[in-house]
N, C-alpha and C positions, 0 to 999 in steps of 0.2 A: 471841448469838447468835438472833434466830426465823429457821426454816427454814421456807419461804414451799411448795406447790407449787401451780400454775398449771393448771385447767382452763380450753381455751380459749384458751390461748395460742400462736396462731396469728391470733386476733384483732384486729378494731383496739386494747380496750380492753386485751389479754391481750398483746399488743405491749410496750404502756406502762407495763402490770405489767414488765416483764423491764427495762425502762431503768430506770425508778424505783426499783427494787430495786438497781439495780448504782450506787446511788448513797446509798442509806439506811444510817443507822448502826445502828440496830437491828434488820435483818430483813434477809435475803437470800434467793435465788432459791435453790432447792434442789431444784427437781423439775418439769417441762414432762411433761402429757398431749397424746399429737397422736394422731390418726386418723391421720395420713397421714407427712408431714416438714416437721418445720421449719425452715424456709429463715434462719429470723435467727438471727446467734448469741448465744450465752450462757455464761456462764462457766465456768472448768473443773471437772468436779468436778461440775456439773449432771445432773440424772438425764433423762433424755427417754425415756417411755415412753408407749404402749397399756393395760399395763394398772393399774385403778385402785388393787389390790392392792400395786403398786410404788410408785404415787405416795403414797399414805398413808405408807406404812411409810417413805419420805423424807422425810417432811416430818410440820411441827409442827401446820399449819394448811393448809388451802389455802382458795384465791379460785379463784372458779367464775365465768365472763363465756363463757360455751358457748352450747351450744343445747340445749332441750329431750331431746332424747334422750341428749348425753352427759352430764345433769345427769340424768339417770334413772341412768345406768349407778355413776355416784358413789353416788348413795343408796340404792339397790341394793347396793351391796356393802358400807356401811354400814348397814343393815338389817336385811340376809340373813346375811352373809359374815365380820360383825366387826369392821369398821373402826372406826375410834376417837379417829378424829384431829376438832375444830372445824370448821365448813364457815364461808366467806361466800358466798351465793350471792345471784349479779346475774343470773340467765337470767330471760328471761320468756316469755312465752305457753303456762305451764303447763297441763296436760292436765288432769283431775281426781284421778287415777292419781298424777301426778307432784306433785301435790299431798299428795296422804295417803301419798307417801315421804316427803314432808321434814316430816311434822305426824309419821313415828312414826322417822324419824333424828332429827326433834328431842328426842326422849326418851330416844337413849340418847348425845349427844352435845351441844356445843355449836353451836348454828346459826343465822347469824343473815341472814335472809333481803331482802334491799333492792332494790327494783322500781329503784331510784334512790339511789348512794351520793353525794349531794351534801349539804354541810350544809347549801344554801339550796331545795332543796326539801325537803327534814327541815320547816325551818321555813314551808317553803310549805303543808303539812298540816297543821303548826299554825293558822296563820291561817285554810285552808278552812275548817275544823270552826267557829272560831269565827265566821267568818264564816257560814258557812253556818246556822247554831244562831242566831246574830240575828237573821236576816235571811230567816225561816223562807218568808216571801211571795211572795219575787223566784224569779223562776226561774234555774234550774242550769242552767250550759253550760260542758264542758270539752273546748277546743281540740287537739289535739300536733300538730309537726309534726319531721320528722324527713327522712332523708340519702334519697336513692332504694334503696339497699340492704338497709333496713330492712323483716323479714321477717314481722314480727306486727303488728298493727293492732286494738286501739286500743293504747296503749304502755301495758306495769305501768304505770309514773307516771302516765299519765293513768287506768289504771282505778283505780290509789292513790286521788289523789286524788276520787277521783267517791266512793271507800268513805266518806273521810272524809267527803263532802257528805251522804251518803246518813247514814251514822250518825250524824249530830249530828242526822238529823231523824228519825229513829227508822225507818229505810226500808233496806227492803231492795232492795240495788243492782241483782241481778240482773232485781229487778220493776220496776222504774222505767227503767231504763235506754235509750237508743236511740241509736243509732252507725248511724243513715243515715235519711237523709229524700225520698224522691222521690212526685214526683206527686200524685195529692190523698187528701193525710197528717190533713187535716181541724183546729182548730184544736190547740195546745200544751197536755198535759195538766196538769194542776196541779205532778203531783210527777214529773212526769218529769224527767231529768235527760241531757242530749246531751253524747255524748264523739264527739267525732269525728277524726276523722284525715287529715293533709297530709303528703303527702312529695316530696320533691325537692333533687335539688342534695343540694351536704354539708352540710346542716341539722346540727347535731351534736347540737342538742336543745332545744325550744321550748316551752311548754307555760302557759297560758292559761285562769283559771279565772273565770268570768264572772257576775256575780248582778246579772241585771236588773226593773225595776218601771217602773211607771209615773212618768215625768216624773225617774229617775236611775238609773245603774247602777255597777258598784265593779266594777274587772278586778282581776286577779292576776297576774303576769306571773313566769314564772325561764323565760331563757336561757341555756344551759351552753355557751362559746363556745370551750369544748378540753373530748378527752374527760379532758386530765389530770385533770378535776376527780374523774371516777369513780376513776381506779385511783388515786390518790394516799385518797381518800375507803376505799374498799376496804381499804388500806395500813391505814390507821389502826383502824380495822374489826378488822382478823383481830388486831393487835396488842392490842387488845381485849378481842378474844373469849376466846382464850387462857387468860384467867382466871374464865373465869365456869363454871360450873355446867352441867349437862346443860338445855337448853330452847331456844326460839323468841324470838329476841331481832330487835326490830328497827333499822336505822340511829337512830331516836331513842335509846333505850337504851343506845346506845356513844353517844350526844351528849350525854346526860344532861338530853333537852329532855321 
């Protein structure tokens, strides 16, 4: 039985992870990291702690759906203090230091980092790469929609989709990304990739990548209707990751895409 520890156990997806693991035949919840109090009931024997070392020591693999500060503490424990367990990380909104910590941790342990844990989004990334390369003269725009409580924008998934589109065209996304338009901005430039965010209600997640040309356009959509898509995807990733060598992996690696 695979022992899984959770960072972000008080969040929406973290709560679903606890439920999903209760019914899993191959894995179980071994530990939860919390900064304050875990109000959700967990199985007897589950370690509840605010100490990353204790969390790592109590688990075979960690799944992290938290906030950048919590992920930074987890990665620091691995990089600086010898934590040696595989990490499945789905946190978004990292700064440069946190991105560097992720890379350094992957030199010591297997790390699977995905801005979205769904199979559909993994396939969408592939489709975006193919379409963006084949339709280089089409204008590329990404629109993402999420619930009112999401704190980072654009979503990590939207940025990943835009990165696939840019890379297919041999472009640097940081140089061509536009994430807001207002006023007399002039005509759209040829290479720019728009990445726009909408927030409202209880939208789990919807991403659209549009490729627009004179006389025709293509739009590729993915809509998540349940957060269980992400929790179940992360558990699948954790089961795969424990058998890998140290390195940085994506959800595509896990799914063989």
